[in-house]
LOMIMI-964112 format. One record per residue: residue number from 1; x, z, y of N, C-alpha, C, O in turn; residue in three letters. Coordinates in steps of 0.001 Angstrom, whole numbers, plus 500000, padded with zeros to 6 digits. Atoms other than C-alpha are relative to their C-alpha. Layout:
// LOMIMI-964112
<gugu><k>NUM</k><n_east>X</n_east><n_up>Z</n_up><n_north>Y</n_north><ca_east>X</ca_east><ca_up>Z</ca_up><ca_north>Y</ca_north><c_east>X</c_east><c_up>Z</c_up><c_north>Y</c_north><o_east>X</o_east><o_up>Z</o_up><o_north>Y</o_north><r>ALA</r></gugu>
...
//
This chain:
// LOMIMI-964112
<gugu><k>1</k><n_east>499862</n_east><n_up>501010</n_up><n_north>500993</n_north><ca_east>804298</ca_east><ca_up>692449</ca_up><ca_north>463730</ca_north><c_east>499887</c_east><c_up>498598</c_up><c_north>500641</c_north><o_east>498925</o_east><o_up>498304</o_up><o_north>501350</o_north><r>MET</r></gugu>
<gugu><k>2</k><n_east>499981</n_east><n_up>501377</n_up><n_north>499351</n_north><ca_east>805167</ca_east><ca_up>688853</ca_up><ca_north>464763</ca_north><c_east>498953</c_east><c_up>499164</c_up><c_north>499269</c_north><o_east>498433</o_east><o_up>499510</o_up><o_north>498208</o_north><r>GLY</r></gugu>
<gugu><k>3</k><n_east>500992</n_east><n_up>500931</n_up><n_north>500414</n_north><ca_east>802852</ca_east><ca_up>685915</ca_up><ca_north>464298</ca_north><c_east>500330</c_east><c_up>499498</c_up><c_north>498583</c_north><o_east>499431</o_east><o_up>499341</o_up><o_north>497758</o_north><r>VAL</r></gugu>
<gugu><k>4</k><n_east>499668</n_east><n_up>500611</n_up><n_north>501259</n_north><ca_east>804828</ca_east><ca_up>684547</ca_up><ca_north>461338</ca_north><c_east>500421</c_east><c_up>501068</c_up><c_north>498897</c_north><o_east>500773</o_east><o_up>500712</o_up><o_north>497773</o_north><r>ARG</r></gugu>
<gugu><k>5</k><n_east>499692</n_east><n_up>498902</n_up><n_north>500964</n_north><ca_east>805501</ca_east><ca_up>687965</ca_up><ca_north>459642</ca_north><c_east>498797</c_east><c_up>500171</c_up><c_north>499056</c_north><o_east>497649</o_east><o_up>500166</o_up><o_north>499499</o_north><r>ASP</r></gugu>
<gugu><k>6</k><n_east>501015</n_east><n_up>499680</n_up><n_north>501008</n_north><ca_east>803558</ca_east><ca_up>688604</ca_up><ca_north>456403</ca_north><c_east>499850</c_east><c_up>501472</c_up><c_north>499867</c_north><o_east>500830</o_east><o_up>502175</o_up><o_north>500114</o_north><r>LEU</r></gugu>
<gugu><k>7</k><n_east>500060</n_east><n_up>498578</n_up><n_north>500198</n_north><ca_east>802236</ca_east><ca_up>692035</ca_up><ca_north>455713</ca_north><c_east>500996</c_east><c_up>500451</c_up><c_north>498936</c_north><o_east>501130</o_east><o_up>499758</o_up><o_north>497928</o_north><r>PRO</r></gugu>
<gugu><k>8</k><n_east>499014</n_east><n_up>499559</n_up><n_north>500834</n_north><ca_east>804917</ca_east><ca_up>694035</ca_up><ca_north>453976</ca_north><c_east>501341</c_east><c_up>499400</c_up><c_north>500165</c_north><o_east>502292</o_east><o_up>499934</o_up><o_north>499595</o_north><r>GLY</r></gugu>
<gugu><k>9</k><n_east>498694</n_east><n_up>500664</n_up><n_north>499800</n_north><ca_east>807731</ca_east><ca_up>691733</ca_up><ca_north>455049</ca_north><c_east>500657</c_east><c_up>500619</c_up><c_north>501296</c_north><o_east>499977</o_east><o_up>500953</o_up><o_north>502267</o_north><r>GLU</r></gugu>
<gugu><k>10</k><n_east>499245</n_east><n_up>499590</n_up><n_north>498811</n_north><ca_east>810486</ca_east><ca_up>692888</ca_up><ca_north>457479</ca_north><c_east>500559</c_east><c_up>498756</c_up><c_north>500579</c_north><o_east>501234</o_east><o_up>497992</o_up><o_north>499889</o_north><r>ILE</r></gugu>
<gugu><k>11</k><n_east>499488</n_east><n_up>501199</n_up><n_north>499399</n_north><ca_east>811283</ca_east><ca_up>690213</ca_up><ca_north>459958</ca_north><c_east>501478</c_east><c_up>500094</c_up><c_north>500133</c_north><o_east>502055</o_east><o_up>501181</o_up><o_north>500086</o_north><r>SER</r></gugu>
<gugu><k>12</k><n_east>498530</n_east><n_up>500163</n_up><n_north>499886</n_north><ca_east>814851</ca_east><ca_up>689007</ca_up><ca_north>460372</ca_north><c_east>500449</c_east><c_up>500808</c_up><c_north>501204</c_north><o_east>501458</o_east><o_up>501509</o_up><o_north>501120</o_north><r>GLU</r></gugu>
<gugu><k>13</k><n_east>499695</n_east><n_up>499317</n_up><n_north>498775</n_north><ca_east>814892</ca_east><ca_up>690426</ca_up><ca_north>463921</ca_north><c_east>500125</c_east><c_up>501558</c_up><c_north>499726</c_north><o_east>501075</o_east><o_up>502211</o_up><o_north>500157</o_north><r>ARG</r></gugu>
<gugu><k>14</k><n_east>500050</n_east><n_up>498528</n_up><n_north>500226</n_north><ca_east>814002</ca_east><ca_up>693967</ca_up><ca_north>462718</ca_north><c_east>501175</c_east><c_up>500325</c_up><c_north>498968</c_north><o_east>501817</o_east><o_up>501367</o_up><o_north>499095</o_north><r>LYS</r></gugu>
<gugu><k>15</k><n_east>498860</n_east><n_up>499807</n_up><n_north>500977</n_north><ca_east>816556</ca_east><ca_up>693686</ca_up><ca_north>459808</ca_north><c_east>501337</c_east><c_up>500100</c_up><c_north>500746</c_north><o_east>502145</o_east><o_up>501005</o_up><o_north>500538</o_north><r>CYS</r></gugu>
<gugu><k>16</k><n_east>498730</n_east><n_up>500097</n_up><n_north>499304</n_north><ca_east>819338</ca_east><ca_up>692712</ca_up><ca_north>462122</ca_north><c_east>500225</c_east><c_up>501198</c_up><c_north>500840</c_north><o_east>501343</o_east><o_up>501714</o_up><o_north>500852</o_north><r>ASN</r></gugu>
<gugu><k>17</k><n_east>499772</n_east><n_up>498923</n_up><n_north>499123</n_north><ca_east>818750</ca_east><ca_up>695506</ca_up><ca_north>464592</ca_north><c_east>500093</c_east><c_up>501336</c_up><c_north>499242</c_north><o_east>500729</o_east><o_up>502272</o_up><o_north>499726</o_north><r>THR</r></gugu>
<gugu><k>18</k><n_east>499982</n_east><n_up>498768</n_up><n_north>500693</n_north><ca_east>818220</ca_east><ca_up>698173</ca_up><ca_north>461935</ca_north><c_east>501242</c_east><c_up>500198</c_up><c_north>499194</c_north><o_east>501659</o_east><o_up>501341</o_up><o_north>499008</o_north><r>ALA</r></gugu>
<gugu><k>19</k><n_east>498887</n_east><n_up>499871</n_up><n_north>500959</n_north><ca_east>821222</ca_east><ca_up>697407</ca_up><ca_north>459656</ca_north><c_east>501268</c_east><c_up>499203</c_up><c_north>500451</c_north><o_east>502213</o_east><o_up>499111</o_up><o_north>499667</o_north><r>HIS</r></gugu>
<gugu><k>20</k><n_east>498900</n_east><n_up>500865</n_up><n_north>499678</n_north><ca_east>823639</ca_east><ca_up>695216</ca_up><ca_north>461560</ca_north><c_east>501326</c_east><c_up>500846</c_up><c_north>500159</c_north><o_east>502358</o_east><o_up>500382</o_up><o_north>499673</o_north><r>SER</r></gugu>
<gugu><k>21</k><n_east>498747</n_east><n_up>499148</n_up><n_north>499883</n_north><ca_east>826243</ca_east><ca_up>697984</ca_up><ca_north>462411</ca_north><c_east>499934</c_east><c_up>501241</c_up><c_north>499164</c_north><o_east>500789</o_east><o_up>502120</o_up><o_north>499270</o_north><r>ASP</r></gugu>
<gugu><k>22</k><n_east>500105</n_east><n_up>498808</n_up><n_north>500752</n_north><ca_east>825033</ca_east><ca_up>700499</ca_up><ca_north>459967</ca_north><c_east>501078</c_east><c_up>500179</c_up><c_north>498929</c_north><o_east>501346</o_east><o_up>499255</o_up><o_north>498161</o_north><r>ALA</r></gugu>
<gugu><k>23</k><n_east>498970</n_east><n_up>499721</n_up><n_north>500966</n_north><ca_east>827747</ca_east><ca_up>702114</ca_up><ca_north>457878</ca_north><c_east>499279</c_east><c_up>500594</c_up><c_north>498796</c_north><o_east>498165</o_east><o_up>501098</o_up><o_north>498939</o_north><r>GLU</r></gugu>
<gugu><k>24</k><n_east>500647</n_east><n_up>499359</n_up><n_north>501155</n_north><ca_east>827014</ca_east><ca_up>703297</ca_up><ca_north>454290</ca_north><c_east>500039</c_east><c_up>501570</c_up><c_north>500179</c_north><o_east>500877</o_east><o_up>502132</o_up><o_north>500884</o_north><r>PRO</r></gugu>
<gugu><k>25</k><n_east>500026</n_east><n_up>498557</n_up><n_north>499976</n_north><ca_east>826117</ca_east><ca_up>706908</ca_up><ca_north>453839</ca_north><c_east>501327</c_east><c_up>500523</c_up><c_north>499354</c_north><o_east>501942</o_east><o_up>499815</o_up><o_north>498557</o_north><r>ARG</r></gugu>
<gugu><k>26</k><n_east>498853</n_east><n_up>499457</n_up><n_north>500529</n_north><ca_east>829008</ca_east><ca_up>709177</ca_up><ca_north>453005</ca_north><c_east>499750</c_east><c_up>500643</c_up><c_north>498572</c_north><o_east>500606</o_east><o_up>500564</o_up><o_north>497691</o_north><r>LEU</r></gugu>
<gugu><k>27</k><n_east>500292</n_east><n_up>499411</n_up><n_north>501131</n_north><ca_east>827237</ca_east><ca_up>711058</ca_up><ca_north>450257</ca_north><c_east>498569</c_east><c_up>499587</c_up><c_north>499498</c_north><o_east>497675</o_east><o_up>499392</o_up><o_north>500322</o_north><r>LEU</r></gugu>
<gugu><k>28</k><n_east>501256</n_east><n_up>500403</n_up><n_north>500598</n_north><ca_east>824342</ca_east><ca_up>710115</ca_up><ca_north>447875</ca_north><c_east>499500</c_east><c_up>501035</c_up><c_north>498972</c_north><o_east>500293</o_east><o_up>501605</o_up><o_north>498223</o_north><r>TYR</r></gugu>
<gugu><k>29</k><n_east>500555</n_east><n_up>499164</n_up><n_north>500994</n_north><ca_east>821918</ca_east><ca_up>712228</ca_up><ca_north>445830</ca_north><c_east>500071</c_east><c_up>499230</c_up><c_north>498700</c_north><o_east>500363</o_east><o_up>498035</o_up><o_north>498691</o_north><r>ASP</r></gugu>
<gugu><k>30</k><n_east>499831</n_east><n_up>500531</n_up><n_north>501300</n_north><ca_east>821875</ca_east><ca_up>711653</ca_up><ca_north>442066</ca_north><c_east>499107</c_east><c_up>498724</c_up><c_north>499851</c_north><o_east>499564</o_east><o_up>497698</o_up><o_north>499348</o_north><r>ARG</r></gugu>
<gugu><k>31</k><n_east>500954</n_east><n_up>501126</n_up><n_north>500165</n_north><ca_east>818809</ca_east><ca_up>709341</ca_up><ca_north>442179</ca_north><c_east>500538</c_east><c_up>498680</c_up><c_north>500677</c_north><o_east>500555</o_east><o_up>497596</o_up><o_north>500093</o_north><r>ARG</r></gugu>
<gugu><k>32</k><n_east>499461</n_east><n_up>501125</n_up><n_north>499186</n_north><ca_east>820303</ca_east><ca_up>707090</ca_up><ca_north>444904</ca_north><c_east>501314</c_east><c_up>499486</c_up><c_north>499344</c_north><o_east>501500</o_east><o_up>498283</o_up><o_north>499163</o_north><r>THR</r></gugu>
<gugu><k>33</k><n_east>498689</n_east><n_up>500430</n_up><n_north>500580</n_north><ca_east>823801</ca_east><ca_up>707068</ca_up><ca_north>443331</ca_north><c_east>499742</c_east><c_up>499265</c_up><c_north>498669</c_north><o_east>500411</o_east><o_up>498263</o_up><o_north>498417</o_north><r>ALA</r></gugu>
<gugu><k>34</k><n_east>500321</n_east><n_up>500712</n_up><n_north>501259</n_north><ca_east>822340</ca_east><ca_up>706038</ca_up><ca_north>439924</ca_north><c_east>499486</c_east><c_up>498647</c_up><c_north>500319</c_north><o_east>499870</o_east><o_up>497653</o_up><o_north>499701</o_north><r>ALA</r></gugu>
<gugu><k>35</k><n_east>500577</n_east><n_up>501338</n_up><n_north>499660</n_north><ca_east>820340</ca_east><ca_up>703301</ca_up><ca_north>441591</ca_north><c_east>501108</c_east><c_up>499115</c_up><c_north>500499</c_north><o_east>501107</o_east><o_up>497941</o_up><o_north>500129</o_north><r>ARG</r></gugu>
<gugu><k>36</k><n_east>498937</n_east><n_up>500795</n_up><n_north>499494</n_north><ca_east>823487</ca_east><ca_up>702072</ca_up><ca_north>443423</ca_north><c_east>500867</c_east><c_up>499473</c_up><c_north>498879</c_north><o_east>501411</o_east><o_up>498377</o_up><o_north>499015</o_north><r>GLN</r></gugu>
<gugu><k>37</k><n_east>499212</n_east><n_up>500428</n_up><n_north>501168</n_north><ca_east>825304</ca_east><ca_up>701832</ca_up><ca_north>440035</ca_north><c_east>499185</c_east><c_up>499210</c_up><c_north>498974</c_north><o_east>499733</o_east><o_up>498716</o_up><o_north>497989</o_north><r>LEU</r></gugu>
<gugu><k>38</k><n_east>500902</n_east><n_up>500653</n_up><n_north>500898</n_north><ca_east>822285</ca_east><ca_up>700272</ca_up><ca_north>438344</ca_north><c_east>499954</c_east><c_up>500694</c_up><c_north>498592</c_north><o_east>499902</o_east><o_up>500023</o_up><o_north>497562</o_north><r>SER</r></gugu>
<gugu><k>39</k><n_east>500048</n_east><n_up>499182</n_up><n_north>501255</n_north><ca_east>822210</ca_east><ca_up>703001</ca_up><ca_north>435680</ca_north><c_east>498867</c_east><c_up>501087</c_up><c_north>500195</c_north><o_east>498398</o_east><o_up>501301</o_up><o_north>501312</o_north><r>ILE</r></gugu>
<gugu><k>40</k><n_east>500937</n_east><n_up>498956</n_up><n_north>499961</n_north><ca_east>819738</ca_east><ca_up>705777</ca_up><ca_north>434838</ca_north><c_east>500589</c_east><c_up>501281</c_up><c_north>500575</c_north><o_east>501807</o_east><o_up>501461</o_up><o_north>500606</o_north><r>SER</r></gugu>
<gugu><k>41</k><n_east>499467</n_east><n_up>498751</n_up><n_north>499579</n_north><ca_east>819950</ca_east><ca_up>709224</ca_up><ca_north>436303</ca_north><c_east>500592</c_east><c_up>500828</c_up><c_north>498832</c_north><o_east>501522</o_east><o_up>501611</o_up><o_north>499029</o_north><r>ILE</r></gugu>
<gugu><k>42</k><n_east>499417</n_east><n_up>499284</n_up><n_north>501113</n_north><ca_east>820589</ca_east><ca_up>710589</ca_up><ca_north>432846</ca_north><c_east>501372</c_east><c_up>499483</c_up><c_north>499666</c_north><o_east>502273</o_east><o_up>500260</o_up><o_north>499351</o_north><r>ARG</r></gugu>
<gugu><k>43</k><n_east>498618</n_east><n_up>500473</n_up><n_north>500222</n_north><ca_east>823524</ca_east><ca_up>708234</ca_up><ca_north>432357</ca_north><c_east>501013</c_east><c_up>500435</c_up><c_north>501093</c_north><o_east>502195</o_east><o_up>500643</o_up><o_north>500820</o_north><r>SER</r></gugu>
<gugu><k>44</k><n_east>499139</n_east><n_up>499409</n_up><n_north>498925</n_north><ca_east>824890</ca_east><ca_up>709387</ca_up><ca_north>435757</ca_north><c_east>500317</c_east><c_up>501421</c_up><c_north>499697</c_north><o_east>501438</o_east><o_up>501882</o_up><o_north>499909</o_north><r>LEU</r></gugu>
<gugu><k>45</k><n_east>499673</n_east><n_up>498605</n_up><n_north>500325</n_north><ca_east>824514</ca_east><ca_up>712929</ca_up><ca_north>434615</ca_north><c_east>501026</c_east><c_up>500141</c_up><c_north>498876</c_north><o_east>501843</o_east><o_up>501062</o_up><o_north>498913</o_north><r>ASP</r></gugu>
<gugu><k>46</k><n_east>499024</n_east><n_up>499995</n_up><n_north>500999</n_north><ca_east>826497</ca_east><ca_up>712154</ca_up><ca_north>431457</ca_north><c_east>501468</c_east><c_up>499691</c_up><c_north>500547</c_north><o_east>502467</o_east><o_up>500275</o_up><o_north>500127</o_north><r>TYR</r></gugu>
<gugu><k>47</k><n_east>498763</n_east><n_up>500394</n_up><n_north>499401</n_north><ca_east>829213</ca_east><ca_up>710545</ca_up><ca_north>433508</ca_north><c_east>500597</c_east><c_up>501221</c_up><c_north>500828</c_north><o_east>501799</o_east><o_up>501488</o_up><o_north>500817</o_north><r>LEU</r></gugu>
<gugu><k>48</k><n_east>499558</n_east><n_up>498867</n_up><n_north>499130</n_north><ca_east>829364</ca_east><ca_up>713568</ca_up><ca_north>435878</ca_north><c_east>500489</c_east><c_up>501134</c_up><c_north>499005</c_north><o_east>501507</o_east><o_up>501786</o_up><o_north>499240</o_north><r>ILE</r></gugu>
<gugu><k>49</k><n_east>499680</n_east><n_up>498950</n_up><n_north>500973</n_north><ca_east>829417</ca_east><ca_up>715942</ca_up><ca_north>432825</ca_north><c_east>501387</c_east><c_up>499724</c_up><c_north>499386</c_north><o_east>502159</o_east><o_up>500654</o_up><o_north>499151</o_north><r>GLN</r></gugu>
<gugu><k>50</k><n_east>498770</n_east><n_up>500370</n_up><n_north>500577</n_north><ca_east>832350</ca_east><ca_up>713991</ca_up><ca_north>431373</ca_north><c_east>501129</c_east><c_up>499899</c_up><c_north>501037</c_north><o_east>502268</o_east><o_up>499612</o_up><o_north>500670</o_north><r>GLN</r></gugu>
<gugu><k>51</k><n_east>499080</n_east><n_up>500031</n_up><n_north>498842</n_north><ca_east>834109</ca_east><ca_up>714086</ca_up><ca_north>434831</ca_north><c_east>500559</c_east><c_up>498683</c_up><c_north>500212</c_north><o_east>501698</o_east><o_up>498506</o_up><o_north>500643</o_north><r>GLN</r></gugu>
<gugu><k>52</k><n_east>499553</n_east><n_up>501474</n_up><n_north>499740</n_north><ca_east>834221</ca_east><ca_up>710278</ca_up><ca_north>434967</ca_north><c_east>499568</c_east><c_up>499615</c_up><c_north>501405</c_north><o_east>500013</o_east><o_up>498617</o_up><o_north>501972</o_north><r>ARG</r></gugu>
<gugu><k>53</k><n_east>500451</n_east><n_up>500190</n_up><n_north>498618</n_north><ca_east>832440</ca_east><ca_up>710544</ca_up><ca_north>438302</ca_north><c_east>500071</c_east><c_up>501380</c_up><c_north>500666</c_north><o_east>499455</o_east><o_up>502327</o_up><o_north>500178</o_north><r>ILE</r></gugu>
<gugu><k>54</k><n_east>499853</n_east><n_up>498750</n_up><n_north>499325</n_north><ca_east>833379</ca_east><ca_up>713297</ca_up><ca_north>440717</ca_north><c_east>498834</c_east><c_up>500221</c_up><c_north>500984</c_north><o_east>498259</o_east><o_up>499259</o_up><o_north>501493</o_north><r>ALA</r></gugu>
<gugu><k>55</k><n_east>501183</n_east><n_up>499718</n_up><n_north>499241</n_north><ca_east>830683</ca_east><ca_up>715090</ca_up><ca_north>442726</ca_north><c_east>500458</c_east><c_up>501080</c_up><c_north>501065</c_north><o_east>501522</o_east><o_up>501691</o_up><o_north>500966</o_north><r>THR</r></gugu>
<gugu><k>56</k><n_east>499931</n_east><n_up>499002</n_up><n_north>498986</n_north><ca_east>830349</ca_east><ca_up>717331</ca_up><ca_north>445777</ca_north><c_east>498693</c_east><c_up>500793</c_up><c_north>499925</c_north><o_east>497634</o_east><o_up>500243</o_up><o_north>499620</o_north><r>ARG</r></gugu>
<gugu><k>57</k><n_east>501178</n_east><n_up>499135</n_up><n_north>499963</n_north><ca_east>827959</ca_east><ca_up>720300</ca_up><ca_north>446027</ca_north><c_east>499781</c_east><c_up>500449</c_up><c_north>501413</c_north><o_east>500721</o_east><o_up>500838</o_up><o_north>502106</o_north><r>ARG</r></gugu>
<gugu><k>58</k><n_east>500481</n_east><n_up>499406</n_up><n_north>498798</n_north><ca_east>826014</ca_east><ca_up>721292</ca_up><ca_north>449075</ca_north><c_east>498806</c_east><c_up>500882</c_up><c_north>499629</c_north><o_east>497727</o_east><o_up>500371</o_up><o_north>499332</o_north><r>ILE</r></gugu>
<gugu><k>59</k><n_east>501067</n_east><n_up>499159</n_up><n_north>500567</n_north><ca_east>823940</ca_east><ca_up>724308</ca_up><ca_north>448154</ca_north><c_east>499823</c_east><c_up>499705</c_up><c_north>498523</c_north><o_east>500763</o_east><o_up>499765</o_up><o_north>497731</o_north><r>GLY</r></gugu>
<gugu><k>60</k><n_east>500314</n_east><n_up>500271</n_up><n_north>501377</n_north><ca_east>822178</ca_east><ca_up>723413</ca_up><ca_north>444952</ca_north><c_east>500007</c_east><c_up>498477</c_up><c_north>499813</c_north><o_east>499776</o_east><o_up>498058</o_up><o_north>498679</o_north><r>SER</r></gugu>
<gugu><k>61</k><n_east>499984</n_east><n_up>501465</n_up><n_north>500105</n_north><ca_east>822429</ca_east><ca_up>719592</ca_up><ca_north>445600</ca_north><c_east>501271</c_east><c_up>499466</c_up><c_north>499450</c_north><o_east>502342</o_east><o_up>499907</o_up><o_north>499866</o_north><r>ARG</r></gugu>
<gugu><k>62</k><n_east>498894</n_east><n_up>500595</n_up><n_north>500576</n_north><ca_east>824752</ca_east><ca_up>717530</ca_up><ca_north>443553</ca_north><c_east>500119</c_east><c_up>498574</c_up><c_north>500627</c_north><o_east>499225</o_east><o_up>497750</o_up><o_north>500431</o_north><r>VAL</r></gugu>
<gugu><k>63</k><n_east>499901</n_east><n_up>501251</n_up><n_north>499213</n_north><ca_east>826015</ca_east><ca_up>714573</ca_up><ca_north>445683</ca_north><c_east>501307</c_east><c_up>499254</c_up><c_north>499541</c_north><o_east>502327</o_east><o_up>499845</o_up><o_north>499187</o_north><r>LEU</r></gugu>
<gugu><k>64</k><n_east>498878</n_east><n_up>500853</n_up><n_north>500346</n_north><ca_east>828298</ca_east><ca_up>711611</ca_up><ca_north>444926</ca_north><c_east>500446</c_east><c_up>499242</c_up><c_north>501260</c_north><o_east>499616</o_east><o_up>498715</o_up><o_north>502000</o_north><r>VAL</r></gugu>
<gugu><k>65</k><n_east>499613</n_east><n_up>500675</n_up><n_north>498842</n_north><ca_east>830471</ca_east><ca_up>710130</ca_up><ca_north>447582</ca_north><c_east>499936</c_east><c_up>498504</c_up><c_north>499908</c_north><o_east>499920</o_east><o_up>497965</o_up><o_north>498801</o_north><r>SER</r></gugu>
<gugu><k>66</k><n_east>500036</n_east><n_up>501529</n_up><n_north>499973</n_north><ca_east>830333</ca_east><ca_up>706423</ca_up><ca_north>448604</ca_north><c_east>501332</c_east><c_up>499483</c_up><c_north>499378</c_north><o_east>501323</o_east><o_up>498542</o_up><o_north>498585</o_north><r>TYR</r></gugu>
<gugu><k>67</k><n_east>498766</n_east><n_up>500397</n_up><n_north>500564</n_north><ca_east>834048</ca_east><ca_up>706147</ca_up><ca_north>447796</ca_north><c_east>500066</c_east><c_up>500106</c_up><c_north>498496</c_north><o_east>500635</o_east><o_up>499243</o_up><o_north>497828</o_north><r>ASP</r></gugu>
<gugu><k>68</k><n_east>500019</n_east><n_up>499736</n_up><n_north>501432</n_north><ca_east>833515</ca_east><ca_up>707568</ca_up><ca_north>444330</ca_north><c_east>499162</c_east><c_up>498970</c_up><c_north>499229</c_north><o_east>499511</o_east><o_up>498502</o_up><o_north>498145</o_north><r>GLU</r></gugu>
<gugu><k>69</k><n_east>500842</n_east><n_up>501118</n_up><n_north>500596</n_north><ca_east>830694</ca_east><ca_up>705104</ca_up><ca_north>443612</ca_north><c_east>500744</c_east><c_up>498642</c_up><c_north>499994</c_north><o_east>500664</o_east><o_up>497878</o_up><o_north>499032</o_north><r>LEU</r></gugu>
<gugu><k>70</k><n_east>499249</n_east><n_up>501273</n_up><n_north>499948</n_north><ca_east>832898</ca_east><ca_up>702207</ca_up><ca_north>444741</ca_north><c_east>501140</c_east><c_up>500096</c_up><c_north>498941</c_north><o_east>501349</o_east><o_up>499146</o_up><o_north>498187</o_north><r>ARG</r></gugu>
<gugu><k>71</k><n_east>498873</n_east><n_up>499904</n_up><n_north>500954</n_north><ca_east>835846</ca_east><ca_up>703454</ca_up><ca_north>442672</ca_north><c_east>499402</c_east><c_up>499732</c_up><c_north>498536</c_north><o_east>499951</o_east><o_up>498916</o_up><o_north>497796</o_north><r>ARG</r></gugu>
<gugu><k>72</k><n_east>500560</n_east><n_up>500169</n_up><n_north>501286</n_north><ca_east>833661</ca_east><ca_up>703656</ca_up><ca_north>439564</ca_north><c_east>499473</c_east><c_up>498566</c_up><c_north>499733</c_north><o_east>499656</o_east><o_up>497996</o_up><o_north>498658</o_north><r>PHE</r></gugu>
<gugu><k>73</k><n_east>500516</n_east><n_up>501310</n_up><n_north>500118</n_north><ca_east>831972</ca_east><ca_up>700383</ca_up><ca_north>440194</ca_north><c_east>501057</c_east><c_up>498864</c_up><c_north>499867</c_north><o_east>500780</o_east><o_up>497801</o_up><o_north>499310</o_north><r>ALA</r></gugu>
<gugu><k>74</k><n_east>498953</n_east><n_up>500994</n_up><n_north>500071</n_north><ca_east>835240</ca_east><ca_up>698508</ca_up><ca_north>440498</ca_north><c_east>500720</c_east><c_up>499929</c_up><c_north>498643</c_north><o_east>501461</o_east><o_up>498983</o_up><o_north>498375</o_north><r>ARG</r></gugu>
<gugu><k>75</k><n_east>499322</n_east><n_up>499943</n_up><n_north>501264</n_north><ca_east>836410</ca_east><ca_up>699513</ca_up><ca_north>437020</ca_north><c_east>499126</c_east><c_up>499346</c_up><c_north>498872</c_north><o_east>497914</o_east><o_up>499173</o_up><o_north>498998</o_north><r>GLY</r></gugu>
<gugu><k>76</k><n_east>500720</n_east><n_up>500337</n_up><n_north>501227</n_north><ca_east>835518</ca_east><ca_up>698183</ca_up><ca_north>433583</ca_north><c_east>499801</c_east><c_up>501106</c_up><c_north>499177</c_north><o_east>500741</o_east><o_up>501874</o_up><o_north>498973</o_north><r>ASN</r></gugu>
<gugu><k>77</k><n_east>500331</n_east><n_up>498817</n_up><n_north>500819</n_north><ca_east>833781</ca_east><ca_up>700678</ca_up><ca_north>431388</ca_north><c_east>499395</c_east><c_up>499501</c_up><c_north>498709</c_north><o_east>498195</o_east><o_up>499233</o_up><o_north>498659</o_north><r>HIS</r></gugu>
<gugu><k>78</k><n_east>500543</n_east><n_up>500580</n_up><n_north>501194</n_north><ca_east>833430</ca_east><ca_up>699466</ca_up><ca_north>427858</ca_north><c_east>499536</c_east><c_up>501111</c_up><c_north>499009</c_north><o_east>498879</o_east><o_up>500782</o_up><o_north>498021</o_north><r>THR</r></gugu>
<gugu><k>79</k><n_east>500569</n_east><n_up>498891</n_up><n_north>500794</n_north><ca_east>832700</ca_east><ca_up>702921</ca_up><ca_north>426291</ca_north><c_east>498565</c_east><c_up>500256</c_up><c_north>500289</c_north><o_east>498170</o_east><o_up>500255</o_up><o_north>501455</o_north><r>ASP</r></gugu>
<gugu><k>80</k><n_east>501424</n_east><n_up>499698</n_up><n_north>499759</n_north><ca_east>829046</ca_east><ca_up>703697</ca_up><ca_north>425827</ca_north><c_east>499873</c_east><c_up>501304</c_up><c_north>500741</c_north><o_east>500712</o_east><o_up>502192</o_up><o_north>500589</o_north><r>PRO</r></gugu>
<gugu><k>81</k><n_east>500307</n_east><n_up>498864</n_up><n_north>499212</n_north><ca_east>827564</ca_east><ca_up>706267</ca_up><ca_north>428164</ca_north><c_east>499116</c_east><c_up>500901</c_up><c_north>499079</c_north><o_east>497933</o_east><o_up>500616</o_up><o_north>498893</o_north><r>ILE</r></gugu>
<gugu><k>82</k><n_east>500703</n_east><n_up>499093</n_up><n_north>500898</n_north><ca_east>826540</ca_east><ca_up>709122</ca_up><ca_north>425794</ca_north><c_east>500257</c_east><c_up>501398</c_up><c_north>500378</c_north><o_east>501184</o_east><o_up>501683</o_up><o_north>501136</o_north><r>VAL</r></gugu>
<gugu><k>83</k><n_east>499739</n_east><n_up>498577</n_up><n_north>499721</n_north><ca_east>826212</ca_east><ca_up>712890</ca_up><ca_north>425911</ca_north><c_east>501328</c_east><c_up>500407</c_up><c_north>499423</c_north><o_east>501779</o_east><o_up>499867</o_up><o_north>498413</o_north><r>ALA</r></gugu>
<gugu><k>84</k><n_east>498672</n_east><n_up>499483</n_up><n_north>500438</n_north><ca_east>829476</ca_east><ca_up>714752</ca_up><ca_north>425533</ca_north><c_east>499886</c_east><c_up>500866</c_up><c_north>498795</c_north><o_east>500893</o_east><o_up>501375</o_up><o_north>498303</o_north><r>ALA</r></gugu>
//
């Protein structure tokens, strides 16, 4: 920890080395995908159930691709997110 770093803060130097060339993950679990879209996990589940968001399965895990998150986020969605 540097002299000017406060507890709990990440210094700019650490940030730059940790994330400067980092590419986004290819697949996200449901919790992370919902967080990326700023919606609840339940809302994400409704969108998946309605096939408005495509998923991939690896074993029992349901994963959403980075490209699918970007595709969904770029659109306007005026319909409420409700159970089908």
